[in-house]
mmCIF file of the protein (N, C-alpha, C, O) and its ligand, coordinates in Angstrom:
data_MODEL
# 
_entry.id   MODEL 
# 
loop_
_entity.id 
_entity.type 
_entity.pdbx_number_of_molecules 
1 polymer     1 
2 non-polymer 1 
# 
_entity_poly.entity_id                      1 
_entity_poly.type                           'polypeptide(L)' 
_entity_poly.nstd_linkage                   no 
_entity_poly.nstd_monomer                   no 
_entity_poly.pdbx_seq_one_letter_code       
;(UNK)(UNK)(UNK)(UNK)(UNK)(UNK)(UNK)(UNK)(UNK)(UNK)(UNK)(UNK)(UNK)(UNK)(UNK)(UNK)
(UNK)(UNK)(UNK)(UNK)(UNK)(UNK)(UNK)(UNK)(UNK)(UNK)(UNK)(UNK)(UNK)(UNK)(UNK)(UNK)
(UNK)(UNK)(UNK)(UNK)(UNK)(UNK)(UNK)(UNK)(UNK)(UNK)(UNK)(UNK)(UNK)(UNK)(UNK)(UNK)
(UNK)(UNK)(UNK)(UNK)(UNK)(UNK)(UNK)
;
_entity_poly.pdbx_seq_one_letter_code_can   XXXXXXXXXXXXXXXXXXXXXXXXXXXXXXXXXXXXXXXXXXXXXXXXXXXXXXX 
_entity_poly.pdbx_strand_id                 A 
# 
loop_
_entity_poly_seq.entity_id 
_entity_poly_seq.num 
_entity_poly_seq.mon_id 
_entity_poly_seq.hetero 
1 1  UNK n 
1 2  UNK n 
1 3  UNK n 
1 4  UNK n 
1 5  UNK n 
1 6  UNK n 
1 7  UNK n 
1 8  UNK n 
1 9  UNK n 
1 10 UNK n 
1 11 UNK n 
1 12 UNK n 
1 13 UNK n 
1 14 UNK n 
1 15 UNK n 
1 16 UNK n 
1 17 UNK n 
1 18 UNK n 
1 19 UNK n 
1 20 UNK n 
1 21 UNK n 
1 22 UNK n 
1 23 UNK n 
1 24 UNK n 
1 25 UNK n 
1 26 UNK n 
1 27 UNK n 
1 28 UNK n 
1 29 UNK n 
1 30 UNK n 
1 31 UNK n 
1 32 UNK n 
1 33 UNK n 
1 34 UNK n 
1 35 UNK n 
1 36 UNK n 
1 37 UNK n 
1 38 UNK n 
1 39 UNK n 
1 40 UNK n 
1 41 UNK n 
1 42 UNK n 
1 43 UNK n 
1 44 UNK n 
1 45 UNK n 
1 46 UNK n 
1 47 UNK n 
1 48 UNK n 
1 49 UNK n 
1 50 UNK n 
1 51 UNK n 
1 52 UNK n 
1 53 UNK n 
1 54 UNK n 
1 55 UNK n 
# 
loop_
_struct_asym.id 
_struct_asym.entity_id 
A 1 
B 2 
# 
loop_
_chem_comp.id 
_chem_comp.type 
_chem_comp.mon_nstd_flag 
UNK 'L-peptide linking' . 
ZN  non-polymer         . 
# 
_pdbx_entity_nonpoly.entity_id   2 
_pdbx_entity_nonpoly.name        ? 
_pdbx_entity_nonpoly.comp_id     ZN 
# 
_pdbx_nonpoly_scheme.asym_id         B 
_pdbx_nonpoly_scheme.entity_id       2 
_pdbx_nonpoly_scheme.mon_id          ZN 
_pdbx_nonpoly_scheme.ndb_seq_num     1 
_pdbx_nonpoly_scheme.pdb_seq_num     101 
_pdbx_nonpoly_scheme.auth_seq_num    101 
_pdbx_nonpoly_scheme.pdb_mon_id      ZN 
_pdbx_nonpoly_scheme.auth_mon_id     ZN 
_pdbx_nonpoly_scheme.pdb_strand_id   A 
_pdbx_nonpoly_scheme.pdb_ins_code    . 
# 
loop_
_atom_site.group_PDB 
_atom_site.id 
_atom_site.type_symbol 
_atom_site.label_atom_id 
_atom_site.label_alt_id 
_atom_site.label_comp_id 
_atom_site.label_asym_id 
_atom_site.label_entity_id 
_atom_site.label_seq_id 
_atom_site.pdbx_PDB_ins_code 
_atom_site.Cartn_x 
_atom_site.Cartn_y 
_atom_site.Cartn_z 
_atom_site.occupancy 
_atom_site.B_iso_or_equiv 
_atom_site.pdbx_formal_charge 
_atom_site.auth_seq_id 
_atom_site.auth_comp_id 
_atom_site.auth_asym_id 
_atom_site.auth_atom_id 
_atom_site.pdbx_PDB_model_num 
ATOM   1   N  N  . UNK A 1 1  ? 0.859   -1.213 0.020  1.00 0.00 ? 1   UNK A N  1 
ATOM   2   C  CA . UNK A 1 1  ? 0.006   -0.015 -0.066 1.00 0.00 ? 1   UNK A CA 1 
ATOM   3   C  C  . UNK A 1 1  ? 0.893   1.247  0.023  1.00 0.00 ? 1   UNK A C  1 
ATOM   4   O  O  . UNK A 1 1  ? 1.932   1.251  0.682  1.00 0.00 ? 1   UNK A O  1 
ATOM   5   N  N  . UNK A 1 2  ? 0.453   2.296  -0.653 1.00 0.00 ? 2   UNK A N  1 
ATOM   6   C  CA . UNK A 1 2  ? 1.253   3.554  -0.683 1.00 0.00 ? 2   UNK A CA 1 
ATOM   7   C  C  . UNK A 1 2  ? 1.162   4.144  0.727  1.00 0.00 ? 2   UNK A C  1 
ATOM   8   O  O  . UNK A 1 2  ? 0.213   3.921  1.479  1.00 0.00 ? 2   UNK A O  1 
ATOM   9   N  N  . UNK A 1 3  ? 2.190   4.896  1.028  1.00 0.00 ? 3   UNK A N  1 
ATOM   10  C  CA . UNK A 1 3  ? 2.287   5.547  2.278  1.00 0.00 ? 3   UNK A CA 1 
ATOM   11  C  C  . UNK A 1 3  ? 1.227   6.653  2.357  1.00 0.00 ? 3   UNK A C  1 
ATOM   12  O  O  . UNK A 1 3  ? 1.119   7.491  1.461  1.00 0.00 ? 3   UNK A O  1 
ATOM   13  N  N  . UNK A 1 4  ? 0.434   6.639  3.467  1.00 0.00 ? 4   UNK A N  1 
ATOM   14  C  CA . UNK A 1 4  ? -0.677  7.685  3.504  1.00 0.00 ? 4   UNK A CA 1 
ATOM   15  C  C  . UNK A 1 4  ? -0.114  9.097  3.652  1.00 0.00 ? 4   UNK A C  1 
ATOM   16  O  O  . UNK A 1 4  ? 0.860   9.312  4.373  1.00 0.00 ? 4   UNK A O  1 
ATOM   17  N  N  . UNK A 1 5  ? -0.699  10.001 3.004  1.00 0.00 ? 5   UNK A N  1 
ATOM   18  C  CA . UNK A 1 5  ? -0.286  11.401 3.034  1.00 0.00 ? 5   UNK A CA 1 
ATOM   19  C  C  . UNK A 1 5  ? -1.393  12.314 3.586  1.00 0.00 ? 5   UNK A C  1 
ATOM   20  O  O  . UNK A 1 5  ? -2.588  12.041 3.470  1.00 0.00 ? 5   UNK A O  1 
ATOM   21  N  N  . UNK A 1 6  ? -0.946  13.358 4.163  1.00 0.00 ? 6   UNK A N  1 
ATOM   22  C  CA . UNK A 1 6  ? -1.926  14.399 4.639  1.00 0.00 ? 6   UNK A CA 1 
ATOM   23  C  C  . UNK A 1 6  ? -2.696  14.958 3.512  1.00 0.00 ? 6   UNK A C  1 
ATOM   24  O  O  . UNK A 1 6  ? -2.101  15.381 2.520  1.00 0.00 ? 6   UNK A O  1 
ATOM   25  N  N  . UNK A 1 7  ? -4.062  14.989 3.607  1.00 0.00 ? 7   UNK A N  1 
ATOM   26  C  CA . UNK A 1 7  ? -4.908  15.480 2.568  1.00 0.00 ? 7   UNK A CA 1 
ATOM   27  C  C  . UNK A 1 7  ? -4.849  16.977 2.475  1.00 0.00 ? 7   UNK A C  1 
ATOM   28  O  O  . UNK A 1 7  ? -5.313  17.534 1.480  1.00 0.00 ? 7   UNK A O  1 
ATOM   29  N  N  . UNK A 1 8  ? -4.282  17.688 3.496  1.00 0.00 ? 8   UNK A N  1 
ATOM   30  C  CA . UNK A 1 8  ? -4.203  19.090 3.545  1.00 0.00 ? 8   UNK A CA 1 
ATOM   31  C  C  . UNK A 1 8  ? -2.900  19.570 2.782  1.00 0.00 ? 8   UNK A C  1 
ATOM   32  O  O  . UNK A 1 8  ? -2.964  20.423 1.896  1.00 0.00 ? 8   UNK A O  1 
ATOM   33  N  N  . UNK A 1 9  ? -1.771  19.003 3.158  1.00 0.00 ? 9   UNK A N  1 
ATOM   34  C  CA . UNK A 1 9  ? -0.531  19.480 2.561  1.00 0.00 ? 9   UNK A CA 1 
ATOM   35  C  C  . UNK A 1 9  ? 0.262   18.427 1.854  1.00 0.00 ? 9   UNK A C  1 
ATOM   36  O  O  . UNK A 1 9  ? 1.281   18.720 1.229  1.00 0.00 ? 9   UNK A O  1 
ATOM   37  N  N  . UNK A 1 10 ? -0.211  17.152 1.951  1.00 0.00 ? 10  UNK A N  1 
ATOM   38  C  CA . UNK A 1 10 ? 0.506   16.152 1.233  1.00 0.00 ? 10  UNK A CA 1 
ATOM   39  C  C  . UNK A 1 10 ? 1.740   15.555 1.900  1.00 0.00 ? 10  UNK A C  1 
ATOM   40  O  O  . UNK A 1 10 ? 2.399   14.687 1.328  1.00 0.00 ? 10  UNK A O  1 
ATOM   41  N  N  . UNK A 1 11 ? 2.051   16.014 3.102  1.00 0.00 ? 11  UNK A N  1 
ATOM   42  C  CA . UNK A 1 11 ? 3.191   15.414 3.763  1.00 0.00 ? 11  UNK A CA 1 
ATOM   43  C  C  . UNK A 1 11 ? 2.813   14.016 4.374  1.00 0.00 ? 11  UNK A C  1 
ATOM   44  O  O  . UNK A 1 11 ? 1.633   13.718 4.554  1.00 0.00 ? 11  UNK A O  1 
ATOM   45  N  N  . UNK A 1 12 ? 3.795   13.207 4.672  1.00 0.00 ? 12  UNK A N  1 
ATOM   46  C  CA . UNK A 1 12 ? 3.521   11.918 5.317  1.00 0.00 ? 12  UNK A CA 1 
ATOM   47  C  C  . UNK A 1 12 ? 2.747   12.047 6.643  1.00 0.00 ? 12  UNK A C  1 
ATOM   48  O  O  . UNK A 1 12 ? 3.030   12.915 7.469  1.00 0.00 ? 12  UNK A O  1 
ATOM   49  N  N  . UNK A 1 13 ? 1.798   11.183 6.807  1.00 0.00 ? 13  UNK A N  1 
ATOM   50  C  CA . UNK A 1 13 ? 0.891   11.270 8.009  1.00 0.00 ? 13  UNK A CA 1 
ATOM   51  C  C  . UNK A 1 13 ? 1.662   10.980 9.276  1.00 0.00 ? 13  UNK A C  1 
ATOM   52  O  O  . UNK A 1 13 ? 2.515   10.092 9.302  1.00 0.00 ? 13  UNK A O  1 
ATOM   53  N  N  . UNK A 1 14 ? 1.369   11.719 10.319 1.00 0.00 ? 14  UNK A N  1 
ATOM   54  C  CA . UNK A 1 14 ? 1.921   11.356 11.632 1.00 0.00 ? 14  UNK A CA 1 
ATOM   55  C  C  . UNK A 1 14 ? 0.850   10.565 12.426 1.00 0.00 ? 14  UNK A C  1 
ATOM   56  O  O  . UNK A 1 14 ? -0.275  11.047 12.561 1.00 0.00 ? 14  UNK A O  1 
ATOM   57  N  N  . UNK A 1 15 ? 1.160   9.415  12.932 1.00 0.00 ? 15  UNK A N  1 
ATOM   58  C  CA . UNK A 1 15 ? 0.128   8.628  13.654 1.00 0.00 ? 15  UNK A CA 1 
ATOM   59  C  C  . UNK A 1 15 ? -0.630  9.353  14.608 1.00 0.00 ? 15  UNK A C  1 
ATOM   60  O  O  . UNK A 1 15 ? -1.839  9.145  14.708 1.00 0.00 ? 15  UNK A O  1 
ATOM   61  N  N  . UNK A 1 16 ? -0.008  10.237 15.365 1.00 0.00 ? 16  UNK A N  1 
ATOM   62  C  CA . UNK A 1 16 ? -0.751  10.981 16.389 1.00 0.00 ? 16  UNK A CA 1 
ATOM   63  C  C  . UNK A 1 16 ? -1.842  11.841 15.778 1.00 0.00 ? 16  UNK A C  1 
ATOM   64  O  O  . UNK A 1 16 ? -2.904  12.014 16.377 1.00 0.00 ? 16  UNK A O  1 
ATOM   65  N  N  . UNK A 1 17 ? -1.586  12.397 14.558 1.00 0.00 ? 17  UNK A N  1 
ATOM   66  C  CA . UNK A 1 17 ? -2.550  13.364 13.986 1.00 0.00 ? 17  UNK A CA 1 
ATOM   67  C  C  . UNK A 1 17 ? -3.259  12.755 12.775 1.00 0.00 ? 17  UNK A C  1 
ATOM   68  O  O  . UNK A 1 17 ? -3.902  13.494 12.030 1.00 0.00 ? 17  UNK A O  1 
ATOM   69  N  N  . UNK A 1 18 ? -3.171  11.434 12.543 1.00 0.00 ? 18  UNK A N  1 
ATOM   70  C  CA . UNK A 1 18 ? -3.777  10.913 11.431 1.00 0.00 ? 18  UNK A CA 1 
ATOM   71  C  C  . UNK A 1 18 ? -5.249  11.161 11.283 1.00 0.00 ? 18  UNK A C  1 
ATOM   72  O  O  . UNK A 1 18 ? -5.912  11.155 12.320 1.00 0.00 ? 18  UNK A O  1 
ATOM   73  N  N  . UNK A 1 19 ? -5.805  11.361 10.229 1.00 0.00 ? 19  UNK A N  1 
ATOM   74  C  CA . UNK A 1 19 ? -5.217  11.127 8.958  1.00 0.00 ? 19  UNK A CA 1 
ATOM   75  C  C  . UNK A 1 19 ? -4.434  12.322 8.434  1.00 0.00 ? 19  UNK A C  1 
ATOM   76  O  O  . UNK A 1 19 ? -4.240  12.419 7.223  1.00 0.00 ? 19  UNK A O  1 
ATOM   77  N  N  . UNK A 1 20 ? -3.969  13.249 9.293  1.00 0.00 ? 20  UNK A N  1 
ATOM   78  C  CA . UNK A 1 20 ? -3.205  14.403 8.929  1.00 0.00 ? 20  UNK A CA 1 
ATOM   79  C  C  . UNK A 1 20 ? -1.798  14.296 9.434  1.00 0.00 ? 20  UNK A C  1 
ATOM   80  O  O  . UNK A 1 20 ? -1.426  13.326 10.095 1.00 0.00 ? 20  UNK A O  1 
ATOM   81  N  N  . UNK A 1 21 ? -0.990  15.341 9.105  1.00 0.00 ? 21  UNK A N  1 
ATOM   82  C  CA . UNK A 1 21 ? 0.386   15.250 9.465  1.00 0.00 ? 21  UNK A CA 1 
ATOM   83  C  C  . UNK A 1 21 ? 0.708   16.021 10.707 1.00 0.00 ? 21  UNK A C  1 
ATOM   84  O  O  . UNK A 1 21 ? 1.778   15.848 11.292 1.00 0.00 ? 21  UNK A O  1 
ATOM   85  N  N  . UNK A 1 22 ? -0.186  16.856 11.114 1.00 0.00 ? 22  UNK A N  1 
ATOM   86  C  CA . UNK A 1 22 ? 0.156   17.770 12.227 1.00 0.00 ? 22  UNK A CA 1 
ATOM   87  C  C  . UNK A 1 22 ? -1.107  18.329 12.870 1.00 0.00 ? 22  UNK A C  1 
ATOM   88  O  O  . UNK A 1 22 ? -2.202  18.202 12.321 1.00 0.00 ? 22  UNK A O  1 
ATOM   89  N  N  . UNK A 1 23 ? -0.946  18.947 14.034 1.00 0.00 ? 23  UNK A N  1 
ATOM   90  C  CA . UNK A 1 23 ? -2.137  19.566 14.652 1.00 0.00 ? 23  UNK A CA 1 
ATOM   91  C  C  . UNK A 1 23 ? -2.607  20.722 13.775 1.00 0.00 ? 23  UNK A C  1 
ATOM   92  O  O  . UNK A 1 23 ? -3.795  21.041 13.742 1.00 0.00 ? 23  UNK A O  1 
ATOM   93  N  N  . UNK A 1 24 ? -1.685  21.334 13.078 1.00 0.00 ? 24  UNK A N  1 
ATOM   94  C  CA . UNK A 1 24 ? -2.044  22.477 12.208 1.00 0.00 ? 24  UNK A CA 1 
ATOM   95  C  C  . UNK A 1 24 ? -3.018  22.052 11.159 1.00 0.00 ? 24  UNK A C  1 
ATOM   96  O  O  . UNK A 1 24 ? -4.086  22.644 11.007 1.00 0.00 ? 24  UNK A O  1 
ATOM   97  N  N  . UNK A 1 25 ? -2.632  20.965 10.391 1.00 0.00 ? 25  UNK A N  1 
ATOM   98  C  CA . UNK A 1 25 ? -3.488  20.486 9.326  1.00 0.00 ? 25  UNK A CA 1 
ATOM   99  C  C  . UNK A 1 25 ? -4.797  19.955 9.898  1.00 0.00 ? 25  UNK A C  1 
ATOM   100 O  O  . UNK A 1 25 ? -5.831  20.068 9.239  1.00 0.00 ? 25  UNK A O  1 
ATOM   101 N  N  . UNK A 1 26 ? -4.791  19.386 11.089 1.00 0.00 ? 26  UNK A N  1 
ATOM   102 C  CA . UNK A 1 26 ? -6.076  18.865 11.679 1.00 0.00 ? 26  UNK A CA 1 
ATOM   103 C  C  . UNK A 1 26 ? -6.992  20.082 11.932 1.00 0.00 ? 26  UNK A C  1 
ATOM   104 O  O  . UNK A 1 26 ? -8.203  19.994 11.734 1.00 0.00 ? 26  UNK A O  1 
ATOM   105 N  N  . UNK A 1 27 ? -6.424  21.189 12.360 1.00 0.00 ? 27  UNK A N  1 
ATOM   106 C  CA . UNK A 1 27 ? -7.226  22.407 12.655 1.00 0.00 ? 27  UNK A CA 1 
ATOM   107 C  C  . UNK A 1 27 ? -7.781  22.941 11.345 1.00 0.00 ? 27  UNK A C  1 
ATOM   108 O  O  . UNK A 1 27 ? -8.935  23.364 11.269 1.00 0.00 ? 27  UNK A O  1 
ATOM   109 N  N  . UNK A 1 28 ? -6.953  22.916 10.328 1.00 0.00 ? 28  UNK A N  1 
ATOM   110 C  CA . UNK A 1 28 ? -7.347  23.479 9.022  1.00 0.00 ? 28  UNK A CA 1 
ATOM   111 C  C  . UNK A 1 28 ? -8.578  22.638 8.500  1.00 0.00 ? 28  UNK A C  1 
ATOM   112 O  O  . UNK A 1 28 ? -9.586  23.166 8.029  1.00 0.00 ? 28  UNK A O  1 
ATOM   113 N  N  . UNK A 1 29 ? -8.403  21.320 8.626  1.00 0.00 ? 29  UNK A N  1 
ATOM   114 C  CA . UNK A 1 29 ? -9.527  20.480 8.142  1.00 0.00 ? 29  UNK A CA 1 
ATOM   115 C  C  . UNK A 1 29 ? -10.793 20.726 8.932  1.00 0.00 ? 29  UNK A C  1 
ATOM   116 O  O  . UNK A 1 29 ? -11.881 20.853 8.371  1.00 0.00 ? 29  UNK A O  1 
ATOM   117 N  N  . UNK A 1 30 ? -10.631 20.792 10.295 1.00 0.00 ? 30  UNK A N  1 
ATOM   118 C  CA . UNK A 1 30 ? -11.828 21.086 11.124 1.00 0.00 ? 30  UNK A CA 1 
ATOM   119 C  C  . UNK A 1 30 ? -12.511 22.444 10.675 1.00 0.00 ? 30  UNK A C  1 
ATOM   120 O  O  . UNK A 1 30 ? -13.731 22.564 10.562 1.00 0.00 ? 30  UNK A O  1 
ATOM   121 N  N  . UNK A 1 31 ? -11.653 23.391 10.448 1.00 0.00 ? 31  UNK A N  1 
ATOM   122 C  CA . UNK A 1 31 ? -12.165 24.695 10.034 1.00 0.00 ? 31  UNK A CA 1 
ATOM   123 C  C  . UNK A 1 31 ? -12.984 24.610 8.774  1.00 0.00 ? 31  UNK A C  1 
ATOM   124 O  O  . UNK A 1 31 ? -14.058 25.204 8.687  1.00 0.00 ? 31  UNK A O  1 
ATOM   125 N  N  . UNK A 1 32 ? -12.480 23.864 7.776  1.00 0.00 ? 32  UNK A N  1 
ATOM   126 C  CA . UNK A 1 32 ? -13.203 23.645 6.567  1.00 0.00 ? 32  UNK A CA 1 
ATOM   127 C  C  . UNK A 1 32 ? -14.529 22.979 6.848  1.00 0.00 ? 32  UNK A C  1 
ATOM   128 O  O  . UNK A 1 32 ? -15.556 23.377 6.298  1.00 0.00 ? 32  UNK A O  1 
ATOM   129 N  N  . UNK A 1 33 ? -14.520 21.930 7.733  1.00 0.00 ? 33  UNK A N  1 
ATOM   130 C  CA . UNK A 1 33 ? -15.723 21.178 7.981  1.00 0.00 ? 33  UNK A CA 1 
ATOM   131 C  C  . UNK A 1 33 ? -16.710 22.095 8.585  1.00 0.00 ? 33  UNK A C  1 
ATOM   132 O  O  . UNK A 1 33 ? -17.863 22.096 8.153  1.00 0.00 ? 33  UNK A O  1 
ATOM   133 N  N  . UNK A 1 34 ? -16.344 22.893 9.571  1.00 0.00 ? 34  UNK A N  1 
ATOM   134 C  CA . UNK A 1 34 ? -17.337 23.785 10.169 1.00 0.00 ? 34  UNK A CA 1 
ATOM   135 C  C  . UNK A 1 34 ? -17.838 24.818 9.226  1.00 0.00 ? 34  UNK A C  1 
ATOM   136 O  O  . UNK A 1 34 ? -19.002 25.217 9.269  1.00 0.00 ? 34  UNK A O  1 
ATOM   137 N  N  . UNK A 1 35 ? -16.930 25.263 8.346  1.00 0.00 ? 35  UNK A N  1 
ATOM   138 C  CA . UNK A 1 35 ? -17.342 26.211 7.366  1.00 0.00 ? 35  UNK A CA 1 
ATOM   139 C  C  . UNK A 1 35 ? -18.477 25.652 6.498  1.00 0.00 ? 35  UNK A C  1 
ATOM   140 O  O  . UNK A 1 35 ? -19.425 26.369 6.179  1.00 0.00 ? 35  UNK A O  1 
ATOM   141 N  N  . UNK A 1 36 ? -18.380 24.400 6.126  1.00 0.00 ? 36  UNK A N  1 
ATOM   142 C  CA . UNK A 1 36 ? -19.358 23.783 5.351  1.00 0.00 ? 36  UNK A CA 1 
ATOM   143 C  C  . UNK A 1 36 ? -20.654 23.627 6.188  1.00 0.00 ? 36  UNK A C  1 
ATOM   144 O  O  . UNK A 1 36 ? -21.759 23.847 5.692  1.00 0.00 ? 36  UNK A O  1 
ATOM   145 N  N  . UNK A 1 37 ? -20.487 23.255 7.418  1.00 0.00 ? 37  UNK A N  1 
ATOM   146 C  CA . UNK A 1 37 ? -21.662 23.054 8.278  1.00 0.00 ? 37  UNK A CA 1 
ATOM   147 C  C  . UNK A 1 37 ? -22.508 24.354 8.494  1.00 0.00 ? 37  UNK A C  1 
ATOM   148 O  O  . UNK A 1 37 ? -23.731 24.335 8.639  1.00 0.00 ? 37  UNK A O  1 
ATOM   149 N  N  . UNK A 1 38 ? -21.792 25.406 8.502  1.00 0.00 ? 38  UNK A N  1 
ATOM   150 C  CA . UNK A 1 38 ? -22.457 26.654 8.756  1.00 0.00 ? 38  UNK A CA 1 
ATOM   151 C  C  . UNK A 1 38 ? -23.314 27.159 7.544  1.00 0.00 ? 38  UNK A C  1 
ATOM   152 O  O  . UNK A 1 38 ? -24.223 27.979 7.674  1.00 0.00 ? 38  UNK A O  1 
ATOM   153 N  N  . UNK A 1 39 ? -22.937 26.588 6.346  1.00 0.00 ? 39  UNK A N  1 
ATOM   154 C  CA . UNK A 1 39 ? -23.679 26.925 5.174  1.00 0.00 ? 39  UNK A CA 1 
ATOM   155 C  C  . UNK A 1 39 ? -24.897 26.098 5.091  1.00 0.00 ? 39  UNK A C  1 
ATOM   156 O  O  . UNK A 1 39 ? -24.833 24.966 4.612  1.00 0.00 ? 39  UNK A O  1 
ATOM   157 N  N  . UNK A 1 40 ? -26.041 26.611 5.544  1.00 0.00 ? 40  UNK A N  1 
ATOM   158 C  CA . UNK A 1 40 ? -27.311 25.849 5.474  1.00 0.00 ? 40  UNK A CA 1 
ATOM   159 C  C  . UNK A 1 40 ? -28.036 26.152 4.173  1.00 0.00 ? 40  UNK A C  1 
ATOM   160 O  O  . UNK A 1 40 ? -28.248 27.309 3.810  1.00 0.00 ? 40  UNK A O  1 
ATOM   161 N  N  . UNK A 1 41 ? -28.403 25.103 3.496  1.00 0.00 ? 41  UNK A N  1 
ATOM   162 C  CA . UNK A 1 41 ? -28.945 25.230 2.078  1.00 0.00 ? 41  UNK A CA 1 
ATOM   163 C  C  . UNK A 1 41 ? -30.245 26.120 2.105  1.00 0.00 ? 41  UNK A C  1 
ATOM   164 O  O  . UNK A 1 41 ? -30.406 27.012 1.273  1.00 0.00 ? 41  UNK A O  1 
ATOM   165 N  N  . UNK A 1 42 ? -31.132 25.857 3.053  1.00 0.00 ? 42  UNK A N  1 
ATOM   166 C  CA . UNK A 1 42 ? -32.437 26.515 2.996  1.00 0.00 ? 42  UNK A CA 1 
ATOM   167 C  C  . UNK A 1 42 ? -32.512 27.811 3.915  1.00 0.00 ? 42  UNK A C  1 
ATOM   168 O  O  . UNK A 1 42 ? -33.572 28.399 4.125  1.00 0.00 ? 42  UNK A O  1 
ATOM   169 N  N  . UNK A 1 43 ? -31.369 28.174 4.406  1.00 0.00 ? 43  UNK A N  1 
ATOM   170 C  CA . UNK A 1 43 ? -31.358 29.393 5.271  1.00 0.00 ? 43  UNK A CA 1 
ATOM   171 C  C  . UNK A 1 43 ? -30.311 30.349 4.872  1.00 0.00 ? 43  UNK A C  1 
ATOM   172 O  O  . UNK A 1 43 ? -29.192 30.271 5.380  1.00 0.00 ? 43  UNK A O  1 
ATOM   173 N  N  . UNK A 1 44 ? -30.602 31.253 3.989  1.00 0.00 ? 44  UNK A N  1 
ATOM   174 C  CA . UNK A 1 44 ? -29.618 32.235 3.510  1.00 0.00 ? 44  UNK A CA 1 
ATOM   175 C  C  . UNK A 1 44 ? -29.143 33.062 4.727  1.00 0.00 ? 44  UNK A C  1 
ATOM   176 O  O  . UNK A 1 44 ? -29.916 33.315 5.651  1.00 0.00 ? 44  UNK A O  1 
ATOM   177 N  N  . UNK A 1 45 ? -27.891 33.469 4.713  1.00 0.00 ? 45  UNK A N  1 
ATOM   178 C  CA . UNK A 1 45 ? -27.305 34.244 5.776  1.00 0.00 ? 45  UNK A CA 1 
ATOM   179 C  C  . UNK A 1 45 ? -28.020 35.547 5.939  1.00 0.00 ? 45  UNK A C  1 
ATOM   180 O  O  . UNK A 1 45 ? -28.208 35.981 7.076  1.00 0.00 ? 45  UNK A O  1 
ATOM   181 N  N  . UNK A 1 46 ? -28.434 36.206 4.882  1.00 0.00 ? 46  UNK A N  1 
ATOM   182 C  CA . UNK A 1 46 ? -29.182 37.469 4.964  1.00 0.00 ? 46  UNK A CA 1 
ATOM   183 C  C  . UNK A 1 46 ? -30.501 37.324 4.249  1.00 0.00 ? 46  UNK A C  1 
ATOM   184 O  O  . UNK A 1 46 ? -30.597 36.700 3.192  1.00 0.00 ? 46  UNK A O  1 
ATOM   185 N  N  . UNK A 1 47 ? -31.524 37.919 4.853  1.00 0.00 ? 47  UNK A N  1 
ATOM   186 C  CA . UNK A 1 47 ? -32.919 37.887 4.186  1.00 0.00 ? 47  UNK A CA 1 
ATOM   187 C  C  . UNK A 1 47 ? -32.857 38.608 2.919  1.00 0.00 ? 47  UNK A C  1 
ATOM   188 O  O  . UNK A 1 47 ? -32.077 39.551 2.787  1.00 0.00 ? 47  UNK A O  1 
ATOM   189 N  N  . UNK A 1 48 ? -33.660 38.213 1.941  1.00 0.00 ? 48  UNK A N  1 
ATOM   190 C  CA . UNK A 1 48 ? -33.628 38.997 0.663  1.00 0.00 ? 48  UNK A CA 1 
ATOM   191 C  C  . UNK A 1 48 ? -34.311 40.297 0.937  1.00 0.00 ? 48  UNK A C  1 
ATOM   192 O  O  . UNK A 1 48 ? -35.146 40.416 1.834  1.00 0.00 ? 48  UNK A O  1 
ATOM   193 N  N  . UNK A 1 49 ? -33.923 41.312 0.112  1.00 0.00 ? 49  UNK A N  1 
ATOM   194 C  CA . UNK A 1 49 ? -34.518 42.661 0.302  1.00 0.00 ? 49  UNK A CA 1 
ATOM   195 C  C  . UNK A 1 49 ? -35.983 42.653 -0.040 1.00 0.00 ? 49  UNK A C  1 
ATOM   196 O  O  . UNK A 1 49 ? -36.408 41.892 -0.910 1.00 0.00 ? 49  UNK A O  1 
ATOM   197 N  N  . UNK A 1 50 ? -36.757 43.467 0.610  1.00 0.00 ? 50  UNK A N  1 
ATOM   198 C  CA . UNK A 1 50 ? -38.209 43.559 0.282  1.00 0.00 ? 50  UNK A CA 1 
ATOM   199 C  C  . UNK A 1 50 ? -38.459 44.048 -1.073 1.00 0.00 ? 50  UNK A C  1 
ATOM   200 O  O  . UNK A 1 50 ? -37.678 44.847 -1.589 1.00 0.00 ? 50  UNK A O  1 
ATOM   201 N  N  . UNK A 1 51 ? -39.546 43.600 -1.710 1.00 0.00 ? 51  UNK A N  1 
ATOM   202 C  CA . UNK A 1 51 ? -39.804 44.117 -3.061 1.00 0.00 ? 51  UNK A CA 1 
ATOM   203 C  C  . UNK A 1 51 ? -40.484 45.515 -3.134 1.00 0.00 ? 51  UNK A C  1 
ATOM   204 O  O  . UNK A 1 51 ? -40.323 46.300 -4.069 1.00 0.00 ? 51  UNK A O  1 
ATOM   205 N  N  . UNK A 1 52 ? -41.262 45.734 -2.040 1.00 0.00 ? 52  UNK A N  1 
ATOM   206 C  CA . UNK A 1 52 ? -41.940 47.086 -2.030 1.00 0.00 ? 52  UNK A CA 1 
ATOM   207 C  C  . UNK A 1 52 ? -40.985 48.159 -1.716 1.00 0.00 ? 52  UNK A C  1 
ATOM   208 O  O  . UNK A 1 52 ? -40.076 47.945 -0.914 1.00 0.00 ? 52  UNK A O  1 
ATOM   209 N  N  . UNK A 1 53 ? -41.135 49.344 -2.316 1.00 0.00 ? 53  UNK A N  1 
ATOM   210 C  CA . UNK A 1 53 ? -40.306 50.435 -2.044 1.00 0.00 ? 53  UNK A CA 1 
ATOM   211 C  C  . UNK A 1 53 ? -40.587 51.048 -0.703 1.00 0.00 ? 53  UNK A C  1 
ATOM   212 O  O  . UNK A 1 53 ? -41.651 50.799 -0.137 1.00 0.00 ? 53  UNK A O  1 
ATOM   213 N  N  . UNK A 1 54 ? -39.641 51.875 -0.139 1.00 0.00 ? 54  UNK A N  1 
ATOM   214 C  CA . UNK A 1 54 ? -39.865 52.485 1.134  1.00 0.00 ? 54  UNK A CA 1 
ATOM   215 C  C  . UNK A 1 54 ? -40.981 53.402 1.114  1.00 0.00 ? 54  UNK A C  1 
ATOM   216 O  O  . UNK A 1 54 ? -41.189 54.073 0.103  1.00 0.00 ? 54  UNK A O  1 
ATOM   217 N  N  . UNK A 1 55 ? -41.744 53.500 2.169  1.00 0.00 ? 55  UNK A N  1 
ATOM   218 C  CA . UNK A 1 55 ? -42.868 54.376 2.198  1.00 0.00 ? 55  UNK A CA 1 
ATOM   219 C  C  . UNK A 1 55 ? -42.538 55.639 2.954  1.00 0.00 ? 55  UNK A C  1 
ATOM   220 O  O  . UNK A 1 55 ? -43.388 56.519 3.087  1.00 0.00 ? 55  UNK A O  1 
HETATM 221 ZN ZN . ZN  B 2 .  ? -0.444  18.377 6.618  1.00 0.00 2 101 ZN  A ZN 1 
# 
């Protein structure tokens, strides 16, 4: 089997931090994951502007 590599930076995996090479890359991956989780498909971050003009 090929040697496993860090999906973040491509360096050899460190057993302590697998499947990443370091705490840094683990944190980067977690950040990405949370970034995805915060993006909710049916809940836009900002409400759409009202169609009617200001009165
Ligand atoms: Zn890495």
